[in-house]
DSSP file (Angstrom, degrees, kcal/mol; ACC not computed):
  #  RESIDUE AA STRUCTURE BP1 BP2  ACC     N-H-->O    O-->H-N    N-H-->O    O-->H-N    TCO  KAPPA ALPHA  PHI   PSI    X-CA   Y-CA   Z-CA
    1    1 A X     >        0   0    0      0, 0.0     4,-1.8     0, 0.0     5,-0.2   0.000 360.0 360.0 360.0 -40.2   59.0    8.1  -24.2
    2    2 A X  H  >  +     0   0    0      1,-0.2     4,-2.1     2,-0.2     5,-0.2   0.862 360.0  54.0 -65.1 -35.2   58.4    7.3  -20.6
    3    3 A X  H  > S+     0   0    0      1,-0.2     4,-2.3     2,-0.2    -1,-0.2   0.890 107.3  50.2 -66.8 -39.1   55.9   10.1  -20.3
    4    4 A X  H  > S+     0   0    0      2,-0.2     4,-1.9     1,-0.2    -1,-0.2   0.862 110.2  50.9 -66.3 -35.7   53.9    8.7  -23.2
    5    5 A X  H  X S+     0   0    0     -4,-1.8     4,-2.0     2,-0.2    -2,-0.2   0.901 110.9  48.1 -67.2 -41.6   53.9    5.3  -21.6
    6    6 A X  H  X S+     0   0    0     -4,-2.1     4,-2.1     2,-0.2    -2,-0.2   0.913 112.3  47.8 -67.6 -42.7   52.6    6.6  -18.3
    7    7 A X  H  X S+     0   0    0     -4,-2.3     4,-2.2     1,-0.2    -1,-0.2   0.868 110.1  53.5 -67.5 -34.3   49.8    8.7  -20.0
    8    8 A X  H  X S+     0   0    0     -4,-1.9     4,-1.9     2,-0.2    -1,-0.2   0.912 110.3  46.5 -64.0 -42.4   48.8    5.7  -22.0
    9    9 A X  H  X S+     0   0    0     -4,-2.0     4,-2.1     2,-0.2    -2,-0.2   0.876 111.0  52.6 -66.5 -37.8   48.5    3.5  -18.9
   10   10 A X  H  X S+     0   0    0     -4,-2.1     4,-2.1     1,-0.2    -2,-0.2   0.897 108.8  50.0 -65.2 -39.8   46.5    6.3  -17.2
   11   11 A X  H  X S+     0   0    0     -4,-2.2     4,-2.2     1,-0.2    -1,-0.2   0.906 109.5  51.2 -64.0 -41.2   44.1    6.5  -20.1
   12   12 A X  H  X S+     0   0    0     -4,-1.9     4,-1.9     1,-0.2    -2,-0.2   0.896 109.9  49.4 -63.9 -40.3   43.6    2.7  -20.0
   13   13 A X  H  X S+     0   0    0     -4,-2.1     4,-2.0     1,-0.2    -1,-0.2   0.895 110.1  51.5 -66.2 -39.4   42.8    2.8  -16.2
   14   14 A X  H  X S+     0   0    0     -4,-2.1     4,-2.2     1,-0.2    -2,-0.2   0.904 108.6  51.1 -64.3 -40.4   40.4    5.6  -16.7
   15   15 A X  H  X S+     0   0    0     -4,-2.2     4,-2.3     1,-0.2    -1,-0.2   0.900 109.1  50.4 -63.5 -41.7   38.5    3.7  -19.5
   16   16 A X  H  X S+     0   0    0     -4,-1.9     4,-1.7     1,-0.2    -1,-0.2   0.904 110.6  49.0 -66.2 -40.0   38.2    0.6  -17.3
   17   17 A X  H  X S+     0   0    0     -4,-2.0     4,-0.6     1,-0.2    -1,-0.2   0.918 113.4  45.6 -66.4 -42.1   36.8    2.6  -14.4
   18   18 A X  H >< S+     0   0    0     -4,-2.2     3,-0.6     1,-0.2    -1,-0.2   0.869 112.9  50.0 -71.6 -34.9   34.2    4.4  -16.5
   19   19 A X  H >< S+     0   0    0     -4,-2.3     3,-1.2     1,-0.2    -1,-0.2   0.810 104.5  58.2 -73.9 -27.2   33.1    1.3  -18.4
   20   20 A X  H 3< S+     0   0    0     -4,-1.7    -1,-0.2     1,-0.2    -2,-0.2   0.673  98.7  61.1 -74.9 -14.4   32.7   -0.7  -15.1
   21   21 A X  T << S+     0   0    0     -3,-0.6    -1,-0.2    -4,-0.6    -2,-0.2   0.452  81.9 112.6 -89.0  -0.2   30.1    1.9  -14.0
   22   22 A X  S <  S-     0   0    0     -3,-1.2     2,-0.3     1,-0.1    -3,-0.0  -0.186  84.8 -82.3 -65.6 164.2   27.8    1.2  -16.9
   23   23 A X        -     0   0    0      1,-0.1     2,-0.5     0, 0.0    -1,-0.1  -0.515  47.2-119.9 -69.3 131.5   24.4   -0.4  -16.3
   24   24 A X        +     0   0    0     -2,-0.3     2,-0.2    -3,-0.1    -1,-0.1  -0.628  38.9 177.8 -78.6 121.5   24.8   -4.2  -16.0
   25   25 A X     >  -     0   0    0     -2,-0.5     4,-1.7     1,-0.0     3,-0.1  -0.637  45.8-101.4-114.1 174.4   22.7   -6.0  -18.6
   26   26 A X  T  4 S+     0   0    0      1,-0.2     7,-0.2    -2,-0.2    -2,-0.0   0.739 122.9  52.3 -70.6 -20.5   22.3   -9.6  -19.4
   27   27 A X  T  4 S+     0   0    0      1,-0.1    -1,-0.2     0, 0.0    -3,-0.1   0.807 115.0  39.6 -82.3 -30.2   24.8   -9.2  -22.3
   28   28 A X  T  4 S+     0   0    0     -5,-0.1    -2,-0.2    -3,-0.1    -1,-0.1   0.651 107.1  75.4 -92.8 -16.7   27.5   -7.6  -20.2
   29   29 A X  S  < S-     0   0    0     -4,-1.7    -3,-0.0     1,-0.2    -4,-0.0  -0.065  97.0 -62.0 -84.3-172.7   27.1   -9.7  -17.1
   30   30 A X    >   -     0   0    0      1,-0.1     3,-1.6     2,-0.1    -1,-0.2  -0.119  57.5 -97.2 -64.3 170.8   28.1  -13.3  -16.3
   31   31 A X  T 3  S+     0   0    0      1,-0.3    -1,-0.1    -3,-0.1    -2,-0.1   0.830 123.5  42.5 -63.1 -34.4   26.7  -16.2  -18.4
   32   32 A X  T 3  S+     0   0    0      2,-0.0     2,-0.4     0, 0.0    -1,-0.3   0.220  84.3 124.3 -98.6  15.1   24.0  -17.1  -15.9
   33   33 A X    <   +     0   0    0     -3,-1.6     2,-0.5    -7,-0.2    -4,-0.1  -0.644  33.9 179.6 -81.0 126.4   23.0  -13.5  -15.1
   34   34 A X        -     0   0    0     -2,-0.4    -2,-0.0     1,-0.1    -3,-0.0  -0.962   8.9-177.4-127.8 112.8   19.3  -12.8  -15.7
   35   35 A X        -     0   0    0     -2,-0.5     3,-0.4     1,-0.1    -1,-0.1   0.907  20.9-169.7 -79.2 -42.7   18.1   -9.3  -14.9
   36   36 A X        -     0   0    0      1,-0.2    -1,-0.1     2,-0.1   -10,-0.1  -0.235  37.4 -85.3  78.3-174.1   14.4   -9.6  -15.5
   37   37 A X        -     0   0    0      2,-0.1    -1,-0.2    -2,-0.0    -2,-0.0   0.033  61.5 -97.7-123.3  23.4   11.9   -6.8  -15.7
   38   38 A X  S    S+     0   0    0     -3,-0.4     2,-0.3     1,-0.2    -2,-0.1   0.873  74.0 152.0  62.7  39.9   11.1   -6.4  -12.0
   39   39 A X        -     0   0    0      1,-0.0     2,-0.2     0, 0.0    -1,-0.2  -0.733  45.2-119.6-100.9 150.9    7.9   -8.4  -12.4
   40   40 A X        -     0   0    0     -2,-0.3     2,-0.1     1,-0.1    -1,-0.0  -0.601  32.1-108.9 -84.1 148.5    6.3  -10.5   -9.6
   41   41 A X        -     0   0    0     -2,-0.2    -1,-0.1     1,-0.1     3,-0.1  -0.462  17.4-156.1 -74.8 151.0    5.9  -14.2  -10.1
   42   42 A X  S    S-     0   0    0     -2,-0.1    12,-2.5    16,-0.0    15,-0.3   0.314  70.5 -23.5-108.9   6.1    2.4  -15.6  -10.6
   43   43 A X  E    S-A   53   0A   0     10,-0.3     2,-0.3    14,-0.1    10,-0.2  -0.857  74.8 -84.3-177.3-147.2    3.1  -19.1   -9.4
   44   44 A X  E     -A   52   0A   0      8,-1.8     8,-2.8    -2,-0.2     2,-0.3  -0.981  29.9-107.5-149.2 159.6    5.9  -21.6   -8.9
   45   45 A X  E     -A   51   0A   0     -2,-0.3     6,-0.2     6,-0.2     2,-0.1  -0.671  31.5-138.9 -88.2 141.4    7.9  -24.3  -10.8
   46   46 A X    >   -     0   0    0      4,-2.2     3,-1.1    -2,-0.3    -1,-0.0  -0.429  25.9-106.4 -90.9 172.0    7.3  -28.0  -10.1
   47   47 A X  T 3  S+     0   0    0      1,-0.2    -1,-0.1    -2,-0.1    -2,-0.0   0.797 118.2  55.0 -68.2 -27.6   10.0  -30.7   -9.8
   48   48 A X  T 3  S-     0   0    0      1,-0.0    -1,-0.2     0, 0.0    -3,-0.0   0.343 125.8 -95.0 -91.4   7.2    9.0  -32.1  -13.2
   49   49 A X  S <  S+     0   0    0     -3,-1.1    -2,-0.1     1,-0.3     2,-0.1   0.507  84.2 125.5  96.4   5.1    9.4  -28.8  -15.1
   50   50 A X        -     0   0    0      2,-0.0    -4,-2.2    -5,-0.0     2,-0.4  -0.260  52.1-132.0 -86.1 179.7    5.8  -27.6  -15.0
   51   51 A X  E     -A   45   0A   0     -6,-0.2     2,-0.5    -2,-0.1    -6,-0.2  -0.996  10.5-155.0-137.4 129.8    4.5  -24.3  -13.7
   52   52 A X  E     -A   44   0A   0     -8,-2.8    -8,-1.8    -2,-0.4     2,-0.3  -0.920  11.4-143.4-110.0 122.7    1.5  -23.9  -11.4
   53   53 A X  E     -A   43   0A   0     -2,-0.5     2,-0.5   -10,-0.2   -10,-0.3  -0.658  11.5-149.8 -81.8 137.4   -0.4  -20.6  -11.4
   54   54 A X    >>  -     0   0    0    -12,-2.5     3,-1.1    -2,-0.3     4,-0.7  -0.938   7.6-147.3-111.1 128.8   -1.7  -19.4   -8.0
   55   55 A X  G >4 S+     0   0    0     -2,-0.5     3,-0.7     1,-0.3    -1,-0.1   0.846  98.1  57.6 -63.2 -34.5   -4.9  -17.3   -7.9
   56   56 A X  G 34 S+     0   0    0      1,-0.2    -1,-0.3    -3,-0.1    -3,-0.0   0.689 107.0  49.4 -72.2 -16.0   -3.8  -15.3   -5.0
   57   57 A X  G <4 S+     0   0    0     -3,-1.1    -1,-0.2   -15,-0.3    -2,-0.2   0.584  90.4  95.9 -95.4 -11.5   -0.7  -14.1   -6.9
   58   58 A X  S << S-     0   0    0     -4,-0.7     2,-0.2    -3,-0.7   -17,-0.0  -0.533  84.2-107.5 -77.4 144.1   -2.6  -13.1  -10.1
   59   59 A X        -     0   0    0     -2,-0.2     2,-0.5     1,-0.0    -1,-0.1  -0.498  28.9-157.8 -73.0 139.4   -3.5   -9.4  -10.4
   60   60 A X        -     0   0    0     -2,-0.2     2,-0.5     2,-0.0    -1,-0.0  -0.980   5.5-154.2-119.1 123.4   -7.2   -8.6   -9.9
   61   61 A X        -     0   0    0     -2,-0.5     2,-0.7     2,-0.0    -2,-0.0  -0.838   5.5-147.2-102.4 130.6   -8.4   -5.3  -11.5
   62   62 A X        -     0   0    0     -2,-0.5     2,-0.5     0, 0.0    -2,-0.0  -0.863  21.1-176.6 -96.5 113.6  -11.4   -3.5  -10.1
   63   63 A X        -     0   0    0     -2,-0.7     3,-0.1     0, 0.0    -2,-0.0  -0.945  19.8-131.2-114.6 125.0  -13.3   -1.8  -12.9
   64   64 A X        -     0   0    0     -2,-0.5     2,-0.5     1,-0.1     0, 0.0  -0.287  33.3 -93.7 -70.7 160.1  -16.3    0.4  -12.2
   65   65 A X        -     0   0    0      1,-0.1    -1,-0.1     2,-0.0     0, 0.0  -0.639  38.9-173.1 -74.8 121.4  -19.5    0.0  -14.2
   66   66 A X    >   +     0   0    0     -2,-0.5     3,-1.6     3,-0.1     2,-0.3   0.067  31.5 136.7-108.5  23.7  -19.4    2.5  -17.0
   67   67 A X  T 3  S+     0   0    0      1,-0.3     3,-0.1     3,-0.0    -2,-0.0  -0.553  78.2  16.0 -71.0 133.1  -22.9    2.1  -18.4
   68   68 A X  T 3  S+     0   0    0     -2,-0.3     2,-0.4     1,-0.3    -1,-0.3   0.585  88.0 149.5  80.2  10.9  -24.3    5.6  -19.2
   69   69 A X    <   -     0   0    0     -3,-1.6    -1,-0.3     1,-0.1    -3,-0.1  -0.650  36.7-154.9 -79.3 130.4  -20.9    7.2  -19.0
   70   70 A X        +     0   0    0     -2,-0.4    -1,-0.1    -3,-0.1     2,-0.1   0.748  63.5  87.2 -83.4 -25.1  -20.7   10.2  -21.4
   71   71 A X  S    S-     0   0    0      1,-0.1     2,-0.2     2,-0.0    -2,-0.1  -0.469  76.4-123.3 -79.2 148.8  -17.0   10.4  -22.1
   72   72 A X        -     0   0    0     -2,-0.1    -1,-0.1     1,-0.1    -2,-0.1  -0.584  16.8-126.5 -85.9 152.2  -15.4    8.3  -24.9
   73   73 A X  S    S+     0   0    0     -2,-0.2     2,-0.4     1,-0.1    -1,-0.1   0.710  87.7  34.8 -75.4 -18.5  -12.6    6.0  -24.0
   74   74 A X        -     0   0    0      2,-0.0     2,-0.4     0, 0.0    -1,-0.1  -0.997  55.6-170.3-141.5 137.7  -10.1    7.3  -26.6
   75   75 A X        -     0   0    0     -2,-0.4     2,-0.0    -3,-0.0     9,-0.0  -0.994  26.5-130.0-126.2 124.1   -9.2   10.7  -28.1
   76   76 A X    >   -     0   0    0     -2,-0.4     3,-0.9     1,-0.1    -2,-0.0  -0.308  14.1-126.2 -69.9 154.2   -6.8   10.8  -31.0
   77   77 A X  T 3  S+     0   0    0      1,-0.2    -1,-0.1    -2,-0.0    -2,-0.0   0.687 106.6  64.2 -73.1 -17.9   -3.9   13.2  -30.9
   78   78 A X  T 3  S+     0   0    0      2,-0.1     2,-0.3     0, 0.0    -1,-0.2   0.590  77.8 103.1 -83.1  -9.4   -4.9   14.7  -34.3
   79   79 A X    <   -     0   0    0     -3,-0.9     2,-0.1     4,-0.1    -4,-0.0  -0.583  65.7-141.9 -77.8 129.8   -8.2   16.0  -32.9
   80   80 A X     >  -     0   0    0     -2,-0.3     4,-1.9     1,-0.1     5,-0.2  -0.414  23.2-109.3 -85.1 167.7   -8.1   19.8  -32.2
   81   81 A X  H  > S+     0   0    0      1,-0.2     4,-2.0     2,-0.2     5,-0.1   0.868 118.2  52.3 -64.5 -36.7   -9.8   21.4  -29.2
   82   82 A X  H  > S+     0   0    0      2,-0.2     4,-2.3     1,-0.2    -1,-0.2   0.899 108.3  49.9 -67.6 -40.0  -12.5   23.0  -31.4
   83   83 A X  H  > S+     0   0    0      1,-0.2     4,-2.2     2,-0.2    -1,-0.2   0.884 110.6  50.3 -65.8 -37.6  -13.4   19.7  -33.1
   84   84 A X  H  X S+     0   0    0     -4,-1.9     4,-1.8     2,-0.2    -1,-0.2   0.890 110.5  49.5 -67.6 -38.2  -13.7   18.1  -29.7
   85   85 A X  H  X S+     0   0    0     -4,-2.0     4,-2.0     2,-0.2    -2,-0.2   0.898 110.7  50.3 -66.9 -39.5  -15.9   20.9  -28.5
   86   86 A X  H  X S+     0   0    0     -4,-2.3     4,-2.3     1,-0.2     5,-0.2   0.892 108.6  52.3 -65.0 -39.6  -18.1   20.6  -31.6
   87   87 A X  H  X S+     0   0    0     -4,-2.2     4,-2.2     1,-0.2    -1,-0.2   0.892 109.6  49.7 -62.2 -39.5  -18.4   16.8  -31.0
   88   88 A X  H  X S+     0   0    0     -4,-1.8     4,-2.0     2,-0.2    -2,-0.2   0.907 111.3  47.8 -66.8 -41.2  -19.6   17.4  -27.5
   89   89 A X  H  X S+     0   0    0     -4,-2.0     4,-1.9     1,-0.2    -2,-0.2   0.898 114.0  46.4 -69.4 -38.6  -22.2   20.0  -28.4
   90   90 A X  H  X S+     0   0    0     -4,-2.3     4,-2.1     2,-0.2    -1,-0.2   0.878 112.7  49.9 -70.8 -36.2  -23.6   17.8  -31.2
   91   91 A X  H  X S+     0   0    0     -4,-2.2     4,-1.9    -5,-0.2    -2,-0.2   0.875 110.3  51.0 -70.1 -34.4  -23.7   14.7  -29.0
   92   92 A X  H  X S+     0   0    0     -4,-2.0     4,-2.1     2,-0.2    -2,-0.2   0.906 111.3  47.2 -68.0 -40.0  -25.5   16.6  -26.3
   93   93 A X  H  X S+     0   0    0     -4,-1.9     4,-1.9     1,-0.2    -2,-0.2   0.877 112.0  50.1 -69.6 -35.6  -28.1   17.9  -28.7
   94   94 A X  H  X S+     0   0    0     -4,-2.1     4,-1.9     2,-0.2    -1,-0.2   0.863 110.3  50.8 -69.8 -33.5  -28.6   14.4  -30.2
   95   95 A X  H  X S+     0   0    0     -4,-1.9     4,-1.9     2,-0.2    -2,-0.2   0.893 110.4  48.3 -69.6 -39.2  -29.0   13.0  -26.7
   96   96 A X  H  X S+     0   0    0     -4,-2.1     4,-1.4     1,-0.2    -2,-0.2   0.853 110.4  52.2 -68.9 -32.9  -31.6   15.6  -25.8
   97   97 A X  H  < S+     0   0    0     -4,-1.9    -2,-0.2     1,-0.2    -1,-0.2   0.879 108.8  50.6 -68.4 -36.6  -33.5   14.9  -29.0
   98   98 A X  H  < S+     0   0    0     -4,-1.9    -2,-0.2     1,-0.2    -1,-0.2   0.878 109.1  51.5 -65.8 -37.7  -33.5   11.2  -28.1
   99   99 A X  H  <        0   0    0     -4,-1.9    -1,-0.2     1,-0.3    -2,-0.2   0.814 360.0 360.0 -70.8 -29.5  -34.9   11.9  -24.7
  100  100 A X     <        0   0    0     -4,-1.4    -1,-0.3    -5,-0.1    -2,-0.2   0.472 360.0 360.0 -82.2 360.0  -37.8   14.0  -26.1
């Protein structure tokens, strides 16, 4: 009986150690724990509860001019390699016909 009690306590200790190594989430942490998504702030909170956006903290994307770009922006996963090659050859012939 004493051996069963000791093994039961050992199992309980093992369970506590393994569960404490889990990833800490907002549900498993303290009541005021907020994990977030590793995002940068875009401004600051005011004393009256408002939020002020700052232009220098907003992301600015540099996009090149794509006028006259021959590639299409999206290719479906269902398109086979042969169909894509046929589309390229027909589009090239139609472009040469437009130029003539």
